[in-house]
Every structure is written in structure tokens, then in C-alpha cells.
N, CA, C and O atoms as a Tripos MOL2 file, in Angstrom:
@<TRIPOS>MOLECULE
protein
  280   279    70     0     0
PROTEIN
NO_CHARGES

@<TRIPOS>ATOM
      1 N         -73.7020  -74.4370  -21.4950 N.3       1 MET1
      2 CA        -73.9590  -73.2760  -22.3380 C.3       1 MET1
      3 C         -74.4290  -72.2780  -21.3080 C.2       1 MET1
      4 O         -74.1640  -71.2130  -21.8660 O.2       1 MET1
      5 N         -74.8710  -72.0320  -20.3500 N.am      2 ALA2
      6 CA        -75.5960  -70.9080  -19.6020 C.3       2 ALA2
      7 C         -74.3960  -70.1330  -19.1060 C.2       2 ALA2
      8 O         -74.5680  -68.9470  -18.8250 O.2       2 ALA2
      9 N         -73.2760  -70.6430  -18.9780 N.am      3 ALA3
     10 CA        -71.9500  -70.1070  -18.1100 C.3       3 ALA3
     11 C         -71.8030  -68.9010  -19.3190 C.2       3 ALA3
     12 O         -71.9140  -67.6920  -19.1150 O.2       3 ALA3
     13 N         -71.4950  -69.6260  -20.7640 N.am      4 ALA4
     14 CA        -71.0860  -69.1740  -21.4360 C.3       4 ALA4
     15 C         -71.3170  -67.9230  -22.0220 C.2       4 ALA4
     16 O         -70.3970  -67.1370  -22.2500 O.2       4 ALA4
     17 N         -72.6620  -67.6620  -22.3160 N.am      5 ARG5
     18 CA        -73.6960  -66.7950  -22.3820 C.3       5 ARG5
     19 C         -73.6170  -65.3720  -20.8510 C.2       5 ARG5
     20 O         -73.9510  -64.2390  -20.5030 O.2       5 ARG5
     21 N         -73.0970  -66.2810  -20.5790 N.am      6 ALA6
     22 CA        -73.4680  -65.8840  -19.1160 C.3       6 ALA6
     23 C         -72.3170  -64.9720  -18.9510 C.2       6 ALA6
     24 O         -72.5310  -63.9350  -18.3240 O.2       6 ALA6
     25 N         -70.9120  -65.2310  -19.4970 N.am      7 VAL7
     26 CA        -69.5200  -64.5810  -19.6930 C.3       7 VAL7
     27 C         -70.0480  -63.3780  -21.2550 C.2       7 VAL7
     28 O         -69.7300  -62.1960  -21.1290 O.2       7 VAL7
     29 N         -70.4320  -63.5940  -21.9270 N.am      8 LEU8
     30 CA        -70.8400  -63.1000  -23.1350 C.3       8 LEU8
     31 C         -71.2440  -61.5460  -22.8040 C.2       8 LEU8
     32 O         -70.6900  -60.4720  -23.0360 O.2       8 LEU8
     33 N         -73.0260  -62.0960  -21.8540 N.am      9 ARG9
     34 CA        -73.5670  -60.8990  -21.6780 C.3       9 ARG9
     35 C         -72.2990  -59.7380  -20.7080 C.2       9 ARG9
     36 O         -72.1570  -58.5330  -20.9160 O.2       9 ARG9
     37 N         -71.5970  -60.5210  -19.7520 N.am     10 SER10
     38 CA        -70.7100  -59.5590  -18.8440 C.3      10 SER10
     39 C         -69.6990  -59.2730  -19.5800 C.2      10 SER10
     40 O         -68.8340  -58.7240  -18.8970 O.2      10 SER10
     41 N         -69.3510  -59.4100  -20.8590 N.am     11 VAL11
     42 CA        -68.1440  -58.6910  -22.0730 C.3      11 VAL11
     43 C         -68.6750  -57.8510  -22.1870 C.2      11 VAL11
     44 O         -68.2510  -56.8310  -21.6430 O.2      11 VAL11
     45 N         -69.9610  -57.8070  -22.9950 N.am     12 GLN12
     46 CA        -70.6890  -56.7800  -23.7270 C.3      12 GLN12
     47 C         -70.9620  -56.2250  -22.7310 C.2      12 GLN12
     48 O         -70.1020  -55.3790  -22.9750 O.2      12 GLN12
     49 N         -71.7690  -55.5570  -20.8720 N.am     13 GLY13
     50 CA        -71.7100  -54.4530  -20.7070 C.3      13 GLY13
     51 C         -70.7840  -54.0130  -20.4240 C.2      13 GLY13
     52 O         -70.9540  -53.2660  -19.4610 O.2      13 GLY13
     53 N         -69.3680  -54.0720  -20.8870 N.am     14 LEU14
     54 CA        -68.1990  -53.0040  -20.1300 C.3      14 LEU14
     55 C         -68.4310  -52.5280  -21.8440 C.2      14 LEU14
     56 O         -68.7780  -53.0780  -22.8890 O.2      14 LEU14
     57 N         -67.9000  -50.8320  -21.2770 N.am     15 ARG15
     58 CA        -67.6670  -49.7170  -22.1010 C.3      15 ARG15
     59 C         -66.2220  -50.1180  -22.1670 C.2      15 ARG15
     60 O         -65.5080  -50.6940  -21.3460 O.2      15 ARG15
     61 N         -65.9740  -49.6230  -23.4490 N.am     16 PRO16
     62 CA        -64.6200  -49.5040  -23.8990 C.3      16 PRO16
     63 C         -63.6080  -48.0190  -23.4610 C.2      16 PRO16
     64 O         -63.9180  -46.8280  -23.4960 O.2      16 PRO16
     65 N         -62.3190  -48.6980  -23.0570 N.am     17 VAL17
     66 CA        -61.7340  -47.3250  -22.1610 C.3      17 VAL17
     67 C         -61.0060  -46.6940  -22.9040 C.2      17 VAL17
     68 O         -60.0820  -47.3790  -23.3430 O.2      17 VAL17
     69 N         -61.0340  -45.1430  -23.4110 N.am     18 LEU18
     70 CA        -59.7420  -44.6170  -24.0160 C.3      18 LEU18
     71 C         -58.7340  -44.4370  -23.5230 C.2      18 LEU18
     72 O         -58.6740  -43.4370  -22.8080 O.2      18 LEU18
     73 N         -57.5980  -45.2170  -23.6490 N.am     19 THR19
     74 CA        -56.4410  -45.4780  -23.2270 C.3      19 THR19
     75 C         -55.4240  -45.1240  -24.3290 C.2      19 THR19
     76 O         -55.3090  -45.3680  -25.5300 O.2      19 THR19
     77 N         -54.5550  -44.2660  -23.1480 N.am     20 ARG20
     78 CA        -53.4370  -43.9040  -24.2540 C.3      20 ARG20
     79 C         -51.9110  -44.2470  -23.9640 C.2      20 ARG20
     80 O         -51.0820  -43.4280  -23.5680 O.2      20 ARG20
     81 N         -51.7740  -45.0290  -24.1160 N.am     21 SER21
     82 CA        -50.3180  -45.7250  -24.5230 C.3      21 SER21
     83 C         -49.3100  -44.5500  -24.1230 C.2      21 SER21
     84 O         -49.5190  -43.3580  -24.3470 O.2      21 SER21
     85 N         -48.2430  -45.0560  -23.5270 N.am     22 PHE22
     86 CA        -47.1360  -43.4880  -23.1960 C.3      22 PHE22
     87 C         -45.6610  -43.9030  -23.9510 C.2      22 PHE22
     88 O         -44.6080  -43.2800  -23.8110 O.2      22 PHE22
     89 N         -45.8610  -45.0760  -24.7560 N.am     23 LEU23
     90 CA        -44.7170  -45.0770  -26.6360 C.3      23 LEU23
     91 C         -45.5520  -44.6340  -27.0250 C.2      23 LEU23
     92 O         -46.7510  -44.8170  -26.8110 O.2      23 LEU23
     93 N         -44.8840  -43.8090  -27.8300 N.am     24 THR24
     94 CA        -45.4550  -43.2430  -29.0830 C.3      24 THR24
     95 C         -44.6900  -43.4400  -30.4730 C.2      24 THR24
     96 O         -43.4670  -43.5680  -30.5180 O.2      24 THR24
     97 N         -45.2650  -43.4490  -31.2630 N.am     25 VAL25
     98 CA        -44.5570  -43.9740  -33.2470 C.3      25 VAL25
     99 C         -44.9640  -42.2380  -33.6850 C.2      25 VAL25
    100 O         -45.7450  -41.3350  -33.9840 O.2      25 VAL25
    101 N         -43.6720  -42.7760  -33.4040 N.am     26 ARG26
    102 CA        -43.1010  -41.4500  -34.9520 C.3      26 ARG26
    103 C         -41.5690  -41.8160  -35.6280 C.2      26 ARG26
    104 O         -40.7580  -42.6890  -35.3190 O.2      26 ARG26
    105 N         -41.5310  -40.6960  -36.7520 N.am     27 LYS27
    106 CA        -40.5250  -41.6780  -37.6090 C.3      27 LYS27
    107 C         -39.6880  -41.0830  -37.2400 C.2      27 LYS27
    108 O         -39.5530  -39.9540  -36.7690 O.2      27 LYS27
    109 N         -38.6220  -42.4870  -37.6340 N.am     28 PRO28
    110 CA        -36.9980  -42.2310  -37.0410 C.3      28 PRO28
    111 C         -36.4950  -40.7090  -37.5990 C.2      28 PRO28
    112 O         -37.1610  -39.9640  -38.3170 O.2      28 PRO28
    113 N         -35.0540  -40.4430  -37.0350 N.am     29 ASP29
    114 CA        -34.6590  -39.1790  -37.5570 C.3      29 ASP29
    115 C         -33.4810  -39.2610  -37.9660 C.2      29 ASP29
    116 O         -32.6230  -38.7510  -37.2450 O.2      29 ASP29
    117 N         -33.0940  -39.8570  -39.1180 N.am     30 TYR30
    118 CA        -32.7170  -40.0960  -39.6530 C.3      30 TYR30
    119 C         -30.5310  -39.1930  -40.0520 C.2      30 TYR30
    120 O         -29.3920  -39.5370  -40.3690 O.2      30 TYR30
    121 N         -31.2980  -38.0740  -39.7200 N.am     31 THR31
    122 CA        -29.8000  -36.6470  -40.2350 C.3      31 THR31
    123 C         -29.4220  -36.3940  -39.2000 C.2      31 THR31
    124 O         -28.5140  -35.5810  -39.0280 O.2      31 THR31
    125 N         -30.2690  -37.2900  -37.8260 N.am     32 ASN32
    126 CA        -29.3730  -36.8330  -36.3920 C.3      32 ASN32
    127 C         -29.7470  -38.5070  -35.6150 C.2      32 ASN32
    128 O         -30.7860  -38.7500  -35.0020 O.2      32 ASN32
    129 N         -28.6480  -39.4590  -35.8390 N.am     33 PRO33
    130 CA        -28.9550  -40.7610  -35.1530 C.3      33 PRO33
    131 C         -28.6730  -40.4750  -33.4590 C.2      33 PRO33
    132 O         -28.1230  -39.5220  -32.9050 O.2      33 PRO33
    133 N         -29.3070  -41.7470  -32.8880 N.am     34 ASN34
    134 CA        -28.3730  -41.4760  -31.1530 C.3      34 ASN34
    135 C         -27.1320  -42.7900  -31.5800 C.2      34 ASN34
    136 O         -26.9450  -44.0060  -31.5450 O.2      34 ASN34
    137 N         -26.6190  -41.7060  -31.9140 N.am     35 TRP35
    138 CA        -24.6660  -42.3890  -31.1240 C.3      35 TRP35
    139 C         -24.6680  -43.4590  -30.2030 C.2      35 TRP35
    140 O         -23.9580  -44.4430  -30.4090 O.2      35 TRP35
    141 N         -25.7380  -43.3240  -28.7350 N.am     36 LEU36
    142 CA        -25.1630  -44.2480  -27.9650 C.3      36 LEU36
    143 C         -26.1900  -45.5460  -28.3020 C.2      36 LEU36
    144 O         -26.0300  -46.7510  -28.1080 O.2      36 LEU36
    145 N         -26.9180  -45.0570  -28.6830 N.am     37 ARG37
    146 CA        -28.0750  -46.3270  -29.3030 C.3      37 ARG37
    147 C         -27.1500  -47.6500  -30.5260 C.2      37 ARG37
    148 O         -27.1640  -48.8810  -30.5510 O.2      37 ARG37
    149 N         -26.6190  -46.8590  -31.1740 N.am     38 VAL38
    150 CA        -25.3960  -47.3720  -32.6710 C.3      38 VAL38
    151 C         -23.7720  -48.0310  -32.1770 C.2      38 VAL38
    152 O         -22.9530  -48.8360  -32.6220 O.2      38 VAL38
    153 N         -23.9110  -47.2110  -31.0950 N.am     39 GLY39
    154 CA        -22.4130  -47.7410  -30.4380 C.3      39 GLY39
    155 C         -23.0560  -49.5030  -29.9090 C.2      39 GLY39
    156 O         -22.6200  -50.5490  -30.3890 O.2      39 GLY39
    157 N         -24.3650  -49.3920  -28.6320 N.am     40 LEU40
    158 CA        -24.4980  -50.3810  -27.6000 C.3      40 LEU40
    159 C         -24.7230  -51.3210  -28.8780 C.2      40 LEU40
    160 O         -24.5920  -52.4560  -28.4200 O.2      40 LEU40
    161 N         -24.9760  -51.4190  -30.1450 N.am     41 THR41
    162 CA        -25.8510  -51.9150  -31.5380 C.3      41 THR41
    163 C         -24.2240  -52.9510  -31.9120 C.2      41 THR41
    164 O         -24.2030  -54.1240  -32.2840 O.2      41 THR41
    165 N         -23.5760  -52.4610  -31.7750 N.am     42 PHE42
    166 CA        -22.3090  -52.9480  -31.8450 C.3      42 PHE42
    167 C         -21.7210  -53.7790  -31.3840 C.2      42 PHE42
    168 O         -21.5530  -54.9350  -31.7730 O.2      42 PHE42
    169 N         -21.0830  -52.8720  -29.8610 N.am     43 GLY43
    170 CA        -20.2040  -53.4720  -29.0360 C.3      43 GLY43
    171 C         -20.9890  -54.8450  -28.7440 C.2      43 GLY43
    172 O         -20.5270  -55.8760  -28.2540 O.2      43 GLY43
    173 N         -22.4780  -54.5440  -29.2350 N.am     44 SER44
    174 CA        -22.8420  -55.7600  -28.1010 C.3      44 SER44
    175 C         -22.5840  -57.3500  -29.7450 C.2      44 SER44
    176 O         -21.7860  -58.2710  -29.9250 O.2      44 SER44
    177 N         -23.3940  -56.9780  -30.2520 N.am     45 THR45
    178 CA        -22.9430  -57.3610  -31.1650 C.3      45 THR45
    179 C         -21.6120  -58.3520  -31.4390 C.2      45 THR45
    180 O         -21.8710  -59.4950  -31.8150 O.2      45 THR45
    181 N         -20.2930  -58.0020  -31.2800 N.am     46 ILE46
    182 CA        -18.9820  -57.8480  -32.6060 C.3      46 ILE46
    183 C         -18.7070  -58.4280  -30.8400 C.2      46 ILE46
    184 O         -17.6270  -59.0110  -30.9320 O.2      46 ILE46
    185 N         -19.1690  -58.5300  -29.3510 N.am     47 ALA47
    186 CA        -18.5920  -59.2420  -27.9010 C.3      47 ALA47
    187 C         -19.8600  -60.7210  -28.2090 C.2      47 ALA47
    188 O         -19.5320  -61.8720  -27.9170 O.2      47 ALA47
    189 N         -21.1870  -60.4060  -28.7890 N.am     48 LEU48
    190 CA        -21.2270  -61.7180  -28.5970 C.3      48 LEU48
    191 C         -21.2410  -63.1040  -29.6700 C.2      48 LEU48
    192 O         -21.8160  -64.1920  -29.6550 O.2      48 LEU48
    193 N         -20.1590  -62.3300  -30.7070 N.am     49 TRP49
    194 CA        -19.3720  -63.1920  -32.0160 C.3      49 TRP49
    195 C         -18.6830  -63.6030  -31.4760 C.2      49 TRP49
    196 O         -18.5560  -64.7890  -31.1730 O.2      49 TRP49
    197 N         -17.8780  -62.4830  -31.1400 N.am     50 THR50
    198 CA        -16.7910  -63.0160  -30.8050 C.3      50 THR50
    199 C         -16.3800  -63.7360  -28.8600 C.2      50 THR50
    200 O         -15.1770  -63.8150  -28.6090 O.2      50 THR50
    201 N         -17.2480  -64.1200  -27.8590 N.am     51 LEU51
    202 CA        -17.6360  -65.2520  -27.1990 C.3      51 LEU51
    203 C         -17.9370  -66.2820  -27.8470 C.2      51 LEU51
    204 O         -17.3880  -67.3630  -27.6380 O.2      51 LEU51
    205 N         -19.3220  -66.0050  -29.1810 N.am     52 LEU52
    206 CA        -19.5810  -67.9070  -29.8280 C.3      52 LEU52
    207 C         -18.6640  -68.3360  -30.5100 C.2      52 LEU52
    208 O         -18.7140  -69.4970  -30.9170 O.2      52 LEU52
    209 N         -17.3590  -67.3290  -30.8750 N.am     53 PHE53
    210 CA        -16.1910  -67.9830  -31.5590 C.3      53 PHE53
    211 C         -15.1350  -68.5580  -30.6260 C.2      53 PHE53
    212 O         -14.4350  -69.3720  -31.2290 O.2      53 PHE53
    213 N         -14.8170  -68.4110  -29.4360 N.am     54 LYS54
    214 CA        -14.3810  -67.9600  -28.6910 C.3      54 LYS54
    215 C         -14.7270  -70.0410  -27.8150 C.2      54 LYS54
    216 O         -13.9470  -70.9560  -27.5570 O.2      54 LYS54
    217 N         -16.1090  -69.9010  -27.6840 N.am     55 GLN55
    218 CA        -16.7760  -71.1510  -27.3730 C.3      55 GLN55
    219 C         -16.1700  -72.0940  -28.7650 C.2      55 GLN55
    220 O         -15.1830  -72.7880  -28.5220 O.2      55 GLN55
    221 N         -16.6230  -72.1260  -29.9190 N.am     56 HIS56
    222 CA        -16.6620  -72.5130  -30.8990 C.3      56 HIS56
    223 C         -15.4210  -72.8410  -30.4290 C.2      56 HIS56
    224 O         -15.4620  -73.7740  -29.6270 O.2      56 HIS56
    225 N         -14.4550  -72.4490  -30.6230 N.am     57 ASP57
    226 CA        -12.2960  -72.8310  -30.7220 C.3      57 ASP57
    227 C         -12.7530  -74.3320  -29.0920 C.2      57 ASP57
    228 O         -12.7080  -75.5580  -29.1910 O.2      57 ASP57
    229 N         -13.1880  -73.3360  -27.6490 N.am     58 HIS58
    230 CA        -12.8810  -74.5790  -27.0350 C.3      58 HIS58
    231 C         -13.6770  -75.9730  -27.4480 C.2      58 HIS58
    232 O         -13.3100  -77.1260  -27.2240 O.2      58 HIS58
    233 N         -14.5510  -75.6420  -27.9370 N.am     59 ASP59
    234 CA        -15.2210  -77.0040  -28.2950 C.3      59 ASP59
    235 C         -14.9300  -77.7980  -29.3970 C.2      59 ASP59
    236 O         -15.3150  -78.9640  -29.4740 O.2      59 ASP59
    237 N         -14.0750  -77.0700  -30.5190 N.am     60 VAL60
    238 CA        -13.0930  -77.6990  -31.3960 C.3      60 VAL60
    239 C         -12.0270  -79.2170  -30.4960 C.2      60 VAL60
    240 O         -11.8700  -80.4220  -30.6900 O.2      60 VAL60
    241 N         -11.4660  -78.0190  -29.3600 N.am     61 GLN61
    242 CA        -10.5560  -78.5040  -28.9080 C.3      61 GLN61
    243 C         -10.8800  -80.1030  -28.4740 C.2      61 GLN61
    244 O         -10.5500  -81.2610  -28.7300 O.2      61 GLN61
    245 N         -11.9330  -79.1510  -27.4760 N.am     62 VAL62
    246 CA        -12.0610  -80.9570  -26.4390 C.3      62 VAL62
    247 C         -12.8850  -81.7340  -26.9110 C.2      62 VAL62
    248 O         -13.2330  -82.6340  -26.1460 O.2      62 VAL62
    249 N         -13.4920  -81.7140  -28.2590 N.am     63 TYR63
    250 CA        -13.6130  -82.9960  -29.4350 C.3      63 TYR63
    251 C         -12.8440  -83.5600  -30.1350 C.2      63 TYR63
    252 O         -13.2910  -84.5260  -30.7530 O.2      63 TYR63
    253 N         -10.9790  -83.0870  -30.3740 N.am     64 LYS64
    254 CA        -10.0880  -82.7590  -30.5860 C.3      64 LYS64
    255 C          -9.6460  -84.2630  -29.8760 C.2      64 LYS64
    256 O          -9.4760  -85.3990  -30.3190 O.2      64 LYS64
    257 N          -9.5330  -83.4320  -28.1270 N.am     65 GLU65
    258 CA         -9.0970  -83.7560  -27.0140 C.3      65 GLU65
    259 C          -9.7040  -85.5920  -27.0840 C.2      65 GLU65
    260 O          -9.1390  -86.5900  -27.5320 O.2      65 GLU65
    261 N         -10.9530  -85.4300  -26.4830 N.am     66 HIS66
    262 CA        -12.4790  -87.0730  -26.7930 C.3      66 HIS66
    263 C         -11.7450  -87.4560  -28.1160 C.2      66 HIS66
    264 O         -12.6850  -87.7120  -28.8680 O.2      66 HIS66
    265 N         -10.9290  -87.5860  -28.6150 N.am     67 HIS67
    266 CA        -11.1580  -88.7810  -30.1010 C.3      67 HIS67
    267 C          -9.5920  -88.9550  -30.4930 C.2      67 HIS67
    268 O          -9.1090  -89.8460  -31.1920 O.2      67 HIS67
    269 N          -8.9640  -87.9400  -29.9000 N.am     68 GLY68
    270 CA         -7.7490  -88.4350  -30.1690 C.3      68 GLY68
    271 C          -7.0450  -87.8460  -31.1280 C.2      68 GLY68
    272 O          -6.0660  -88.0820  -31.8360 O.2      68 GLY68
    273 N          -7.7500  -87.0950  -30.9640 N.am     69 ILE69
    274 CA         -7.0580  -85.9340  -32.8530 C.3      69 ILE69
    275 C          -5.7140  -85.2520  -32.8960 C.2      69 ILE69
    276 O          -5.6760  -84.5110  -31.9140 O.2      69 ILE69
    277 N          -5.1330  -85.2050  -33.2530 N.am     70 LYS70
    278 CA         -4.0630  -83.3660  -33.2860 C.3      70 LYS70
    279 C          -3.0270  -84.3560  -33.5270 C.2      70 LYS70
    280 O          -1.8590  -84.0010  -33.6870 O.2      70 LYS70
@<TRIPOS>BOND
     1     1     2 1
     2     2     3 1
     3     3     4 2
     4     3     5 am
     5     5     6 1
     6     6     7 1
     7     7     8 2
     8     7     9 am
     9     9    10 1
    10    10    11 1
    11    11    12 2
    12    11    13 am
    13    13    14 1
    14    14    15 1
    15    15    16 2
    16    15    17 am
    17    17    18 1
    18    18    19 1
    19    19    20 2
    20    19    21 am
    21    21    22 1
    22    22    23 1
    23    23    24 2
    24    23    25 am
    25    25    26 1
    26    26    27 1
    27    27    28 2
    28    27    29 am
    29    29    30 1
    30    30    31 1
    31    31    32 2
    32    31    33 am
    33    33    34 1
    34    34    35 1
    35    35    36 2
    36    35    37 am
    37    37    38 1
    38    38    39 1
    39    39    40 2
    40    39    41 am
    41    41    42 1
    42    42    43 1
    43    43    44 2
    44    43    45 am
    45    45    46 1
    46    46    47 1
    47    47    48 2
    48    47    49 am
    49    49    50 1
    50    50    51 1
    51    51    52 2
    52    51    53 am
    53    53    54 1
    54    54    55 1
    55    55    56 2
    56    55    57 am
    57    57    58 1
    58    58    59 1
    59    59    60 2
    60    59    61 am
    61    61    62 1
    62    62    63 1
    63    63    64 2
    64    63    65 am
    65    65    66 1
    66    66    67 1
    67    67    68 2
    68    67    69 am
    69    69    70 1
    70    70    71 1
    71    71    72 2
    72    71    73 am
    73    73    74 1
    74    74    75 1
    75    75    76 2
    76    75    77 am
    77    77    78 1
    78    78    79 1
    79    79    80 2
    80    79    81 am
    81    81    82 1
    82    82    83 1
    83    83    84 2
    84    83    85 am
    85    85    86 1
    86    86    87 1
    87    87    88 2
    88    87    89 am
    89    89    90 1
    90    90    91 1
    91    91    92 2
    92    91    93 am
    93    93    94 1
    94    94    95 1
    95    95    96 2
    96    95    97 am
    97    97    98 1
    98    98    99 1
    99    99   100 2
   100    99   101 am
   101   101   102 1
   102   102   103 1
   103   103   104 2
   104   103   105 am
   105   105   106 1
   106   106   107 1
   107   107   108 2
   108   107   109 am
   109   109   110 1
   110   110   111 1
   111   111   112 2
   112   111   113 am
   113   113   114 1
   114   114   115 1
   115   115   116 2
   116   115   117 am
   117   117   118 1
   118   118   119 1
   119   119   120 2
   120   119   121 am
   121   121   122 1
   122   122   123 1
   123   123   124 2
   124   123   125 am
   125   125   126 1
   126   126   127 1
   127   127   128 2
   128   127   129 am
   129   129   130 1
   130   130   131 1
   131   131   132 2
   132   131   133 am
   133   133   134 1
   134   134   135 1
   135   135   136 2
   136   135   137 am
   137   137   138 1
   138   138   139 1
   139   139   140 2
   140   139   141 am
   141   141   142 1
   142   142   143 1
   143   143   144 2
   144   143   145 am
   145   145   146 1
   146   146   147 1
   147   147   148 2
   148   147   149 am
   149   149   150 1
   150   150   151 1
   151   151   152 2
   152   151   153 am
   153   153   154 1
   154   154   155 1
   155   155   156 2
   156   155   157 am
   157   157   158 1
   158   158   159 1
   159   159   160 2
   160   159   161 am
   161   161   162 1
   162   162   163 1
   163   163   164 2
   164   163   165 am
   165   165   166 1
   166   166   167 1
   167   167   168 2
   168   167   169 am
   169   169   170 1
   170   170   171 1
   171   171   172 2
   172   171   173 am
   173   173   174 1
   174   174   175 1
   175   175   176 2
   176   175   177 am
   177   177   178 1
   178   178   179 1
   179   179   180 2
   180   179   181 am
   181   181   182 1
   182   182   183 1
   183   183   184 2
   184   183   185 am
   185   185   186 1
   186   186   187 1
   187   187   188 2
   188   187   189 am
   189   189   190 1
   190   190   191 1
   191   191   192 2
   192   191   193 am
   193   193   194 1
   194   194   195 1
   195   195   196 2
   196   195   197 am
   197   197   198 1
   198   198   199 1
   199   199   200 2
   200   199   201 am
   201   201   202 1
   202   202   203 1
   203   203   204 2
   204   203   205 am
   205   205   206 1
   206   206   207 1
   207   207   208 2
   208   207   209 am
   209   209   210 1
   210   210   211 1
   211   211   212 2
   212   211   213 am
   213   213   214 1
   214   214   215 1
   215   215   216 2
   216   215   217 am
   217   217   218 1
   218   218   219 1
   219   219   220 2
   220   219   221 am
   221   221   222 1
   222   222   223 1
   223   223   224 2
   224   223   225 am
   225   225   226 1
   226   226   227 1
   227   227   228 2
   228   227   229 am
   229   229   230 1
   230   230   231 1
   231   231   232 2
   232   231   233 am
   233   233   234 1
   234   234   235 1
   235   235   236 2
   236   235   237 am
   237   237   238 1
   238   238   239 1
   239   239   240 2
   240   239   241 am
   241   241   242 1
   242   242   243 1
   243   243   244 2
   244   243   245 am
   245   245   246 1
   246   246   247 1
   247   247   248 2
   248   247   249 am
   249   249   250 1
   250   250   251 1
   251   251   252 2
   252   251   253 am
   253   253   254 1
   254   254   255 1
   255   255   256 2
   256   255   257 am
   257   257   258 1
   258   258   259 1
   259   259   260 2
   260   259   261 am
   261   261   262 1
   262   262   263 1
   263   263   264 2
   264   263   265 am
   265   265   266 1
   266   266   267 1
   267   267   268 2
   268   267   269 am
   269   269   270 1
   270   270   271 1
   271   271   272 2
   272   271   273 am
   273   273   274 1
   274   274   275 1
   275   275   276 2
   276   275   277 am
   277   277   278 1
   278   278   279 1
   279   279   280 2
@<TRIPOS>SUBSTRUCTURE
     1 MET1         2 RESIDUE 1 A MET
     2 ALA2         6 RESIDUE 1 A ALA
     3 ALA3        10 RESIDUE 1 A ALA
     4 ALA4        14 RESIDUE 1 A ALA
     5 ARG5        18 RESIDUE 1 A ARG
     6 ALA6        22 RESIDUE 1 A ALA
     7 VAL7        26 RESIDUE 1 A VAL
     8 LEU8        30 RESIDUE 1 A LEU
     9 ARG9        34 RESIDUE 1 A ARG
    10 SER10       38 RESIDUE 1 A SER
    11 VAL11       42 RESIDUE 1 A VAL
    12 GLN12       46 RESIDUE 1 A GLN
    13 GLY13       50 RESIDUE 1 A GLY
    14 LEU14       54 RESIDUE 1 A LEU
    15 ARG15       58 RESIDUE 1 A ARG
    16 PRO16       62 RESIDUE 1 A PRO
    17 VAL17       66 RESIDUE 1 A VAL
    18 LEU18       70 RESIDUE 1 A LEU
    19 THR19       74 RESIDUE 1 A THR
    20 ARG20       78 RESIDUE 1 A ARG
    21 SER21       82 RESIDUE 1 A SER
    22 PHE22       86 RESIDUE 1 A PHE
    23 LEU23       90 RESIDUE 1 A LEU
    24 THR24       94 RESIDUE 1 A THR
    25 VAL25       98 RESIDUE 1 A VAL
    26 ARG26      102 RESIDUE 1 A ARG
    27 LYS27      106 RESIDUE 1 A LYS
    28 PRO28      110 RESIDUE 1 A PRO
    29 ASP29      114 RESIDUE 1 A ASP
    30 TYR30      118 RESIDUE 1 A TYR
    31 THR31      122 RESIDUE 1 A THR
    32 ASN32      126 RESIDUE 1 A ASN
    33 PRO33      130 RESIDUE 1 A PRO
    34 ASN34      134 RESIDUE 1 A ASN
    35 TRP35      138 RESIDUE 1 A TRP
    36 LEU36      142 RESIDUE 1 A LEU
    37 ARG37      146 RESIDUE 1 A ARG
    38 VAL38      150 RESIDUE 1 A VAL
    39 GLY39      154 RESIDUE 1 A GLY
    40 LEU40      158 RESIDUE 1 A LEU
    41 THR41      162 RESIDUE 1 A THR
    42 PHE42      166 RESIDUE 1 A PHE
    43 GLY43      170 RESIDUE 1 A GLY
    44 SER44      174 RESIDUE 1 A SER
    45 THR45      178 RESIDUE 1 A THR
    46 ILE46      182 RESIDUE 1 A ILE
    47 ALA47      186 RESIDUE 1 A ALA
    48 LEU48      190 RESIDUE 1 A LEU
    49 TRP49      194 RESIDUE 1 A TRP
    50 THR50      198 RESIDUE 1 A THR
    51 LEU51      202 RESIDUE 1 A LEU
    52 LEU52      206 RESIDUE 1 A LEU
    53 PHE53      210 RESIDUE 1 A PHE
    54 LYS54      214 RESIDUE 1 A LYS
    55 GLN55      218 RESIDUE 1 A GLN
    56 HIS56      222 RESIDUE 1 A HIS
    57 ASP57      226 RESIDUE 1 A ASP
    58 HIS58      230 RESIDUE 1 A HIS
    59 ASP59      234 RESIDUE 1 A ASP
    60 VAL60      238 RESIDUE 1 A VAL
    61 GLN61      242 RESIDUE 1 A GLN
    62 VAL62      246 RESIDUE 1 A VAL
    63 TYR63      250 RESIDUE 1 A TYR
    64 LYS64      254 RESIDUE 1 A LYS
    65 GLU65      258 RESIDUE 1 A GLU
    66 HIS66      262 RESIDUE 1 A HIS
    67 HIS67      266 RESIDUE 1 A HIS
    68 GLY68      270 RESIDUE 1 A GLY
    69 ILE69      274 RESIDUE 1 A ILE
    70 LYS70      278 RESIDUE 1 A LYS
């Protein structure tokens, strides 16, 4: 219990330091979209869905071969 009190005293003795984050929050500008970001987002989404469908087709093929279906 004494150790916990010592920790609390040391924490209470700290002064808050004012810091400023390098990331600032601002309202998005919908009149001028970031087309590079939009293209990368849609491109990566399409790539992931393509990989998902290819993997699914491969898994179905392996399942059919394993169970003698076809």
C-alpha cells in the first residue's frame, strides 16, 4: 500500500506538458477531392476482391478433387 501511495505522489507531482500533434483535424474539402487517394482506395478494393474470388475458386476446385466431385 505504501508503494502505491508513493507512485501516486510521484504522478501528482508531474506537471502537464502542452504538446501539439503534427496531425491536425480539418474539415474535408468535398469540392476538390484527392483523386490519387480515391484511385488507390478503389484500386486496392478491386484487387482484394479479385484475390478473394480467385482464392475461393481454387478452394472449391481443391474441395471437389478431394471429395471426388465432378
